[in-house]
KEGUBA-420943 format. One record per residue (C-alpha): residue in one letter; x, y, z. Coordinates in steps of 0.5 Angstrom, whole numbers, always signed. Example, Ala and Ser with C-alpha at 12.3 -4.5 7.8 and 13.67 -1.06 7.14 Angstrom:
<pts>
PT   type      px      py      pz
PT      a     +25      -9     +16
PT      s     +27      -2     +14
</pts>
This chain:
<pts>
PT   type      px      py      pz
PT      m    +161    +143    +166
PT      p    +167    +148    +166
PT      e    +168    +146    +159
PT      d    +161    +149    +157
PT      r    +163    +156    +160
PT      g    +166    +158    +153
PT      r    +159    +159    +150
PT      w    +157    +164    +155
PT      k    +163    +169    +154
PT      g    +161    +175    +150
PT      t    +153    +175    +151
PT      r    +150    +179    +156
PT      f    +145    +177    +161
PT      g    +138    +178    +160
PT      n    +133    +180    +154
PT      i    +137    +186    +151
PT      d    +135    +189    +144
PT      e    +142    +190    +141
PT      a    +138    +196    +137
PT      i    +140    +200    +143
PT      l    +147    +198    +144
PT      g    +152    +204    +143
PT      r    +159    +204    +142
PT      m    +164    +205    +148
PT      e    +169    +210    +143
PT      d    +163    +215    +142
PT      l    +162    +216    +150
PT      q    +164    +223    +152
PT      e    +169    +223    +158
PT      i    +165    +227    +164
PT      t    +169    +234    +165
PT      w    +168    +240    +170
PT      v    +165    +246    +168
PT      d    +167    +253    +169
PT      l    +160    +256    +168
PT      v    +158    +263    +171
PT      k    +151    +265    +172
PT      e    +147    +271    +175
PT      y    +140    +271    +178
PT      e    +137    +277    +180
PT      v    +133    +274    +187
PT      r    +129    +279    +191
PT      g    +133    +285    +189
PT      k    +140    +282    +190
PT      t    +144    +279    +185
PT      l    +146    +271    +186
PT      t    +152    +269    +183
PT      y    +153    +261    +181
PT      r    +160    +259    +179
PT      l    +165    +253    +180
PT      v    +170    +254    +186
PT      k    +177    +254    +182
PT      d    +181    +256    +189
PT      i    +180    +250    +193
PT      e    +185    +251    +197
PT      g    +183    +258    +198
PT      s    +176    +257    +199
PT      a    +176    +250    +203
PT      e    +176    +253    +210
PT      c    +170    +258    +208
PT      i    +166    +252    +205
PT      a    +168    +247    +211
PT      e    +164    +253    +215
PT      i    +158    +253    +211
PT      f    +157    +246    +212
PT      h    +159    +246    +219
PT      s    +154    +251    +221
PT      g    +148    +249    +216
PT      a    +149    +241    +216
PT      y    +150    +239    +223
PT      e    +147    +232    +222
PT      m    +154    +230    +218
PT      i    +157    +229    +224
PT      n    +159    +222    +225
PT      n    +158    +219    +218
PT      s    +165    +218    +216
PT      d    +162    +218    +208
PT      i    +160    +225    +209
PT      e    +163    +229    +215
PT      w    +169    +231    +211
PT      h    +165    +236    +208
PT      h    +167    +239    +215
PT      h    +174    +239    +214
PT      p    +178    +244    +210
PT      d    +183    +238    +209
PT      g    +178    +233    +207
PT      i    +175    +238    +202
PT      i    +182    +239    +199
PT      q    +183    +232    +198
PT      r    +177    +230    +195
PT      v    +177    +235    +190
PT      k    +184    +233    +188
PT      t    +182    +226    +186
PT      g    +179    +230    +180
PT      d    +172    +226    +182
PT      w    +169    +231    +186
PT      n    +168    +239    +186
PT      f    +164    +244    +189
PT      y    +160    +250    +186
PT      g    +159    +256    +190
PT      c    +153    +261    +191
PT      f    +156    +268    +192
PT      l    +152    +275    +194
PT      g    +158    +280    +192
PT      p    +165    +277    +194
PT      t    +161    +272    +199
PT      m    +161    +265    +198
PT      i    +154    +264    +202
PT      a    +152    +257    +200
PT      a    +156    +251    +197
PT      e    +155    +244    +193
PT      s    +159    +238    +193
PT      m    +158    +234    +186
PT      h    +161    +228    +185
PT      i    +163    +224    +178
PT      n    +162    +217    +177
PT      r    +166    +216    +171
PT      g    +164    +208    +170
PT      d    +157    +210    +169
PT      r    +158    +217    +166
PT      v    +153    +220    +172
PT      m    +154    +226    +175
PT      e    +151    +226    +182
PT      w    +149    +233    +186
PT      v    +151    +230    +193
PT      w    +150    +236    +198
PT      g    +148    +243    +198
PT      c    +148    +248    +204
PT      v    +146    +255    +205
PT      d    +150    +259    +210
PT      p    +145    +259    +216
PT      v    +146    +267    +216
PT      y    +144    +268    +209
PT      r    +138    +263    +209
PT      g    +132    +266    +206
PT      l    +135    +270    +200
PT      g    +132    +265    +195
PT      v    +139    +261    +193
PT      w    +134    +254    +192
PT      q    +130    +258    +187
PT      h    +135    +257    +181
PT      i    +141    +252    +184
PT      g    +137    +247    +180
PT      l    +137    +250    +174
PT      y    +144    +252    +174
PT      n    +146    +244    +176
PT      d    +142    +242    +171
PT      r    +146    +246    +166
PT      i    +153    +244    +169
PT      v    +151    +236    +168
PT      d    +148    +238    +161
PT      l    +155    +241    +159
PT      s    +159    +236    +163
PT      g    +158    +230    +158
PT      a    +155    +226    +163
PT      q    +149    +221    +161
PT      v    +146    +221    +167
PT      g    +144    +226    +173
PT      s    +143    +224    +180
PT      v    +141    +227    +186
PT      w    +138    +224    +193
PT      v    +134    +230    +196
PT      v    +132    +230    +204
PT      t    +125    +230    +206
PT      t    +125    +236    +211
PT      h    +126    +241    +205
PT      k    +121    +241    +200
PT      y    +124    +247    +196
PT      s    +130    +242    +195
PT      q    +125    +238    +191
PT      m    +122    +243    +188
PT      s    +128    +246    +185
PT      v    +130    +239    +182
PT      e    +123    +238    +179
PT      r    +124    +245    +176
PT      a    +130    +242    +172
PT      g    +126    +236    +169
PT      y    +129    +231    +174
PT      t    +124    +225    +175
PT      p    +123    +222    +182
PT      m    +125    +215    +181
PT      g    +124    +212    +189
PT      c    +123    +213    +196
PT      f    +129    +210    +200
PT      v    +127    +209    +207
PT      g    +132    +210    +212
PT      k    +137    +211    +206
PT      r    +142    +216    +210
PT      l    +145    +216    +217
PT      y    +145    +223    +221
PT      g    +149    +224    +227
PT      g    +151    +230    +231
PT      s    +156    +232    +236
PT      d    +151    +229    +242
PT      n    +153    +223    +240
PT      r    +146    +221    +237
PT      y    +143    +219    +231
PT      y    +137    +217    +226
PT      r    +136    +215    +219
PT      h    +133    +220    +214
PT      t    +129    +218    +208
PT      l    +131    +220    +202
PT      i    +128    +221    +195
PT      h    +132    +219    +189
PT      y    +131    +224    +183
PT      a    +135    +223    +176
PT      k    +135    +225    +169
PT      l    +138    +223    +162
PT      y    +142    +227    +158
PT      g    +145    +227    +151
PT      e    +145    +220    +148
PT      a    +142    +216    +154
PT      q    +135    +216    +152
PT      r    +137    +212    +145
PT      h    +141    +207    +149
PT      l    +136    +206    +155
PT      q    +134    +199    +156
PT      k    +127    +198    +154
PT      w    +121    +198    +159
PT      e    +118    +192    +156
PT      d    +124    +188    +156
PT      m    +124    +188    +164
PT      e    +123    +182    +168
PT      l    +119    +184    +174
PT      t    +116    +182    +180
PT      e    +109    +184    +181
PT      r    +111    +189    +187
PT      a    +117    +191    +183
PT      k    +112    +193    +177
PT      k    +108    +197    +181
PT      i    +114    +202    +182
PT      v    +117    +201    +175
PT      d    +110    +204    +173
PT      v    +109    +209    +177
PT      v    +116    +212    +175
PT      r    +115    +211    +168
PT      a    +108    +215    +169
PT      l    +112    +220    +172
PT      s    +117    +220    +167
PT      r    +112    +222    +162
PT      s    +109    +228    +165
</pts>
């Protein structure tokens, strides 16, 4: 009956141990980190940094994605990476930003990152190397760099969906301590200018930062079907390794 609803107010759904509860006022706000790192790779110095002049750099970023990420075409969620105006609009919201890899003054790769402020999550969205500069070793250190960005940002979780057509992307993420959390079959619609598409399977990786581990739901408190438990057991084992 409606009059019975009052007894449920102020209670959490499920078996949640109050010992894991944190205080909202102790949560950090996520901020964009301006970190410059240089790495020597194959006799060349690659510099990773935040793209601060987005209006002056948007055309270059768009050209990198247009040349190196053809499959974004006709997917309204991601095709904006191909357009300078779309890039500038996203960054101006404060929830999106771009980090670049530079060879001297030239940006040779760009990566979009997104902040989910409600969940305190920073997501690595899409990294793309200019095809002209592929093979220089950009992916060797990008994972370690992104890991440091998330760590310094105040986020409690780092998240990234990784393609299943580029093993180096997976290796870079794993080297940074991220754990594969699952395989999402057909997660992303990939299109093209030929007006055709297919559905691409992605691997989801994540990592906890800061106080997140202290306030994590306990494994033993989860209620799972037998099939769901199989996935959870694998993820739990991978998290320990």
